[in-house]
C-alpha positions in Angstrom: 88.2 79.7 98.7 88.2 81.6 101.9 89.3 81.1 105.7 90.9 82.8 108.8 94.6 82.7 109.7 97.0 84.1 112.4 99.8 86.0 111.2 103.5 85.0 112.4 105.7 87.6 110.7 106.5 90.0 107.8 107.6 89.0 104.5 110.1 90.6 102.0 107.6 92.3 99.3 104.9 93.6 101.3 103.0 90.6 102.5 102.8 88.8 106.1 103.3 85.2 106.7 101.0 82.8 108.0 100.5 78.7 108.2 97.7 76.8 107.2 98.2 72.7 107.7 101.7 73.2 107.6 102.1 75.2 104.2 103.4 79.0 104.4 100.9 81.3 103.2 101.7 85.2 102.2 99.0 87.3 103.0 98.4 90.5 101.2 97.0 93.4 103.6 97.8 91.6 106.9 100.2 92.8 109.7 102.6 90.9 112.1 100.8 89.6 115.4 97.1 89.9 113.8 95.1 87.0 114.6 91.5 85.6 112.9 92.4 87.5 109.5 89.5 86.6 106.9 91.4 85.9 103.7 90.8 84.8 100.3 93.2 82.1 99.0 94.7 82.5 95.3 93.8 79.2 93.9 94.3 75.4 95.6 96.6 74.4 97.9 97.6 71.0 96.3 101.2 70.6 94.5 102.5 74.2 95.8 105.5 75.1 98.0 103.4 78.1 99.3 100.4 79.9 99.2 99.2 83.3 98.5 96.1 85.1 99.9 94.8 88.5 100.6 92.7 90.2 103.5 89.0 90.2 102.5 87.6 92.7 105.5 90.3 94.4 107.7 87.1 95.3 109.9 86.5 92.0 110.8 89.8 90.9 112.2 89.7 89.2 115.3 92.7 90.7 116.9 94.3 93.5 114.7 97.5 95.1 114.9 97.7 98.3 117.0 99.7 100.0 114.1 96.7 99.3 111.8 95.2 102.4 110.0 92.7 103.0 107.4 94.3 102.9 104.0 95.8 106.2 102.8 96.1 105.9 99.1 93.4 106.6 96.6 95.5 105.3 93.7 96.2 102.2 95.5 92.4 101.4 96.2 92.1 102.1 92.4 94.3 99.1 91.5 97.6 101.2 91.3 100.9 99.3 92.5 102.2 102.3 94.7 101.4 101.8 98.2 101.4 98.3 99.4 101.6 99.2 102.9 99.5 102.2 103.5 97.5 100.5 106.3 100.2 100.7 108.8 101.5 103.5 111.0 104.9 105.1 110.8 106.2 103.2 114.0 104.4 99.9 112.8 106.1 100.4 109.3 109.8 100.9 110.7 109.4 97.9 112.9 107.9 95.6 110.0 111.0 96.6 107.8 113.5 96.2 110.3 112.3 92.8 111.0 112.4 91.9 107.2 116.0 93.4 107.0 117.0 91.5 110.2 115.5 88.2 108.6 117.0 88.6 105.0 120.5 89.1 106.4 120.2 86.2 108.6 118.7 83.5 105.9 120.3 85.3 102.9 123.5 86.9 104.1 124.3 84.6 107.0 125.0 87.7 109.0 123.5 88.2 112.5 122.7 91.9 113.0 121.7 91.2 116.7 125.4 91.3 117.4 125.7 94.8 116.3 125.7 97.7 118.8 125.7 95.6 121.8 123.0 93.4 120.9 120.8 96.2 120.3 120.4 95.1 116.4 120.6 97.6 113.8 119.9 101.4 114.1 116.5 102.5 112.7 115.3 106.0 111.0 111.9 106.8 109.7 112.2 109.8 107.3 109.6 112.6 107.6 107.4 113.2 106.4 105.8 109.6 106.4 103.3 110.4 103.4 103.6 113.2 100.9 107.3 112.9 100.7 107.9 112.1 96.9 109.2 114.7 94.7 109.7 112.6 91.6 107.5 110.3 89.9 107.3 108.2 86.4 103.8 107.5 85.0 102.9 105.2 82.1 100.6 106.4 78.9 98.5 103.5 77.8 97.3 103.1 74.2 94.1 105.6 74.8 97.0 108.1 75.7 95.7 108.3 79.3 98.4 108.6 81.9 98.4 106.9 85.3 100.3 104.9 87.5 101.1 101.1 86.8 98.4 98.8 87.8 99.4 96.3 90.9 99.5 93.4 88.3 100.3 93.8 84.3 101.3 96.6 82.4 98.2 98.8 82.2 97.6 102.0 84.2 95.5 103.3 86.3 94.1 106.7 85.1 94.9 109.7 87.4 91.4 111.2 87.1 92.3 113.1 90.4 93.3 109.9 92.2 96.8 110.7 93.1 99.1 108.9 95.2 99.6 109.5 99.1 103.3 109.2 98.5 103.2 112.6 96.4 104.3 115.8 97.8 101.4 118.2 97.7 103.3 120.6 95.0 104.0 117.5 93.2 100.2 116.5 92.6 98.5 120.2 92.7 96.8 120.1 89.4 98.7 117.4 87.6 95.8 115.4 86.1 94.5 118.9 84.6 97.9 119.8 83.4 98.3 116.2 81.7 94.7 116.3 80.4 95.7 119.2 78.3 98.3 117.3 76.1 98.0 114.7 73.5 100.3 112.1 74.9 101.9 109.4 73.1 100.8 105.9 73.8 103.8 104.0 75.0 105.4 106.9 76.3 106.3 107.5 80.1 105.8 110.9 81.8 108.0 112.2 84.3 107.1 114.9 87.1 109.9 116.4 89.2 109.8 118.9 91.8 113.0 120.9 92.5 114.2 122.0 95.9 113.0 125.3 94.9 109.6 124.2 94.6 109.7 124.5 90.7 107.8 121.4 88.8 108.9 120.0 85.4 107.0 117.6 83.5 108.7 115.8 80.4 107.5 112.8 78.3 110.1 110.3 77.3 110.3 106.8 75.8 109.6 103.9 77.9 112.5 102.2 79.6 113.2 98.7 78.4 112.7 95.8 80.7 115.4 94.0 82.3 116.7 91.2 80.0 115.7 93.1 76.7 112.1 92.4 76.7 110.0 94.9 75.5 109.5 98.5 76.9 106.9 98.9 79.4 103.6 100.3 78.7 101.3 99.5 76.1 101.1 96.5 73.4 103.8 95.7 70.9 101.4 97.6 68.4 98.5 99.4 67.4 95.7 98.1 65.2 96.0 101.3 63.5 99.9 100.8 62.3 103.1 100.9 63.6 103.8 103.2 66.6 106.5 106.0 66.2 109.2 105.9 69.0 108.3 109.0 71.4 111.1 111.6 71.5 111.7 113.5 74.9 109.5 116.6 74.8 109.0 119.1 77.8 105.4 119.3 78.6 105.4 121.9 81.3 107.9 123.8 83.5 111.7 123.7 82.9 113.2 120.4 81.5 115.6 120.5 84.6 115.1 120.8 88.1 117.3 122.0 90.8 118.5 119.6 93.3 120.9 120.8 96.5 122.6 118.4 98.9 125.1 120.0 101.4 125.5 123.2 99.8 126.1 121.8 96.6 123.4 122.1 93.7 122.9 120.4 90.4 120.4 121.0 87.7 119.2 117.5 87.1 116.8 116.7 84.1 113.3 116.0 85.2 113.5 112.3 84.1 116.9 111.6 85.7 117.5 109.5 89.0 117.2 111.1 92.2 116.2 109.7 95.6 112.1 109.8 96.0 112.1 111.1 99.5 113.1 114.7 99.4 114.9 114.1 102.7 116.8 110.8 101.6 119.9 112.5 99.4 120.8 114.7 102.7 120.5 111.8 105.1 122.7 109.4 103.0 125.2 112.1 102.3 125.6 113.0 106.0 126.2 109.1 106.6 128.8 109.0 104.0 130.5 112.0 105.4 130.6 110.8 109.0 131.8 107.5 108.1 134.7 108.8 105.6 138.3 109.1 107.9 139.3 112.5 107.6 142.8 111.3 106.2 141.4 109.6 103.1 143.3 110.2 100.0 141.3 108.1 97.5 138.1 106.9 97.1 135.4 105.3 94.6 132.3 106.1 94.3 130.4 103.7 92.5 126.8 103.7 90.9 127.7 107.2 91.7 125.0 109.0 89.1 125.4 112.8 89.9 128.1 112.7 92.5 126.4 113.4 95.5 128.5 110.9 97.5 131.8 112.3 95.4 130.5 115.4 96.9 130.4 114.2 100.6 133.6 112.4 100.5 135.4 115.7 99.5 133.6 117.6 102.1 134.9 114.9 104.8 138.6 114.6 103.6 139.8 117.6 102.1 142.2 116.9 99.3 140.9 113.5 98.7 140.6 112.2 95.1 137.5 110.5 93.8 136.5 108.3 90.9 132.8 108.4 90.4 131.6 105.5 88.1 128.0 105.2 86.5 127.0 104.4 83.2 126.4 107.7 80.8 123.2 109.6 81.7 122.0 113.0 82.3 122.9 112.7 85.8 126.4 112.1 85.3 126.7 115.1 82.8 125.2 117.3 85.5 127.8 116.1 88.1 130.6 117.0 85.7 129.1 120.3 85.8 128.1 120.7 89.5 131.3 119.2 90.7 133.6 120.9 88.3 137.0 122.3 90.2 137.0 119.3 92.5 139.2 116.2 91.9 136.4 114.2 90.9 136.9 112.0 87.8 133.5 110.7 86.3 134.0 107.3 84.5 131.4 106.3 82.2 130.6 102.5 81.9 129.4 99.4 83.8 130.9 99.5 87.3 131.9 95.9 86.9 133.8 96.6 83.4 135.6 99.8 84.6 136.8 99.0 88.2 140.3 97.5 86.8 140.9 100.8 85.2 140.2 103.2 88.5 143.0 105.0 90.3 144.1 102.5 93.1 143.2 99.3 91.1 146.7 98.1 90.3 148.7 95.9 92.8 151.5 98.5 92.8 149.5 101.6 93.8 147.8 102.5 97.0 144.0 101.1 97.2 141.3 103.5 98.2 140.9 104.4 101.4 137.2 104.2 101.3 134.6 102.9 98.8 131.0 103.7 98.5 128.8 101.7 96.6 124.7 102.6 95.9 123.8 99.7 93.4 120.5 99.3 91.9 117.8 97.1 93.2 119.9 94.0 92.1 122.8 94.8 94.3 126.4 94.7 93.4 127.1 91.3 93.1 130.0 88.9 93.6 132.2 90.3 91.0 132.1 93.9 91.9 132.6 93.0 95.8 135.4 90.9 94.8 137.1 93.6 92.9 136.3 96.4 95.7 138.0 94.2 98.4 140.8 93.8 96.3 140.6 90.3 95.3 141.6 91.2 92.0 144.9 92.7 92.8 148.0 90.8 93.3 148.8 91.9 96.6 145.0 91.4 97.7 144.7 94.9 99.4 141.3 96.7 99.6 140.0 99.8 101.3 139.8 100.1 105.1 135.9 101.1 105.0 133.5 100.6 102.3 129.8 102.0 102.6 127.1 100.0 100.9 123.6 101.9 100.3 121.4 99.1 99.4 117.5 99.6 98.4 116.7 95.8 98.5 117.1 94.0 101.6 117.5 90.5 99.6 120.2 91.6 97.3 121.7 93.7 100.2 122.1 90.5 102.5 123.8 88.6 99.3 126.2 91.5 98.8 126.9 91.1 102.5 127.4 87.3 102.4 129.9 88.3 99.6 132.3 90.9 101.9 132.1 88.7 104.7 133.6 86.1 102.1 136.1 88.5 101.0 137.5 89.5 104.6 135.1 92.1 105.7 132.4 92.3 108.3 129.4 94.7 108.9 130.2 97.1 112.2 127.3 99.4 111.6 124.0 98.9 110.1 121.0 101.3 109.9 117.6 100.5 108.4 116.1 103.5 106.7 112.2 103.9 106.2 112.7 106.0 103.1 109.6 104.8 101.6 106.7 105.4 103.9 103.2 103.6 102.6 105.4 101.0 100.6 107.2 97.8 101.8 110.4 99.2 100.1 113.2 99.8 102.6 117.3 101.4 102.4 119.9 99.7 104.3 123.3 101.6 105.1 126.0 99.3 106.2 129.4 100.3 107.0 132.1 97.1 106.3 135.4 97.3 107.8 138.3 95.0 106.6 139.1 92.1 108.9 142.0 90.8 107.0 145.4 92.2 107.7 146.4 95.6 105.5 
């Protein structure tokens, strides 16, 4: 079924919102403010709380957004799930994402960001470059041994065949398809590609990452007709197995497959933000979900003599952090954040709590239990840090965490929306919380 709709605003997830006969419709490929948008609906309207649809012909939109551009990503055009907002310019992308963040915080977190900064709302930053910024990527290998980006829907891959992603930095993409074509890749494995800050690229093949909840790993089917598939082992395909990362004068050697911010400018920006918001007299800090300790280093630079507990699950990144920050008073604690908080320095009721806590949780957010522990609700004296710095990569879960901080006696007094993922709907939200209850 086809029709035309008028777009009301953006929705979290990359679609835009319209209404047809009072029913909400999430439209892929549309932009806020557009009218007379030709769409194809996904299925019938009856019995559903909302509908989904997609733009059929952008050139036929009656009144298009002034921020609309021709799609930039050949991989997305071929069906990859990489660049779902490659049809909007930099200014429009930042406005879109800021509106999504404000709405998520209002609706889910019950926090009005319009009261911040004298009513001006959150601060905004768009990292440069807007395209060609990504220095790390994880590719799938299908049952035929072909490598590519994950499909927009499903577990298959869109083979490279020269069709790179518009997010990729030129040096990351250069000759990549040819290099991978020269290897016999393991079906079901994943190929990780990373470009170091020195311009050196490494490529490794690794086992797939299991899906959340214990379901089977991404990529491929449960088995092949010719018999049981062997579990792939890590192997270096090209270049070094580790790449150089440098932030604020501190360097790490990070395995190619280890987590690092996708945009090459993101770590510098977030590190500087942590530095700027750390009290210079802070004596103790927690860096939660800390990985290699980038923010632990920023805390140490901001407050000389500070002690930092850096917590994350065991990973190659944490191992690199121990080496890179040797000589500093940074204690790397291995384990689940929620399970280890009670054993950190400053967690006991009889001790002084940390002055500042940094949280950089995964897309699922920190959650109520972690927020309660951070804010001191697990201590008999109820004391928590004066400052909490939250770096959220999903506006909905960041908003849920915001509601928990408010409930536990904190308020957001500064918020910055960072468009660190150009051409996609993803966005980073930096929030500084301060304690409102007496110390």
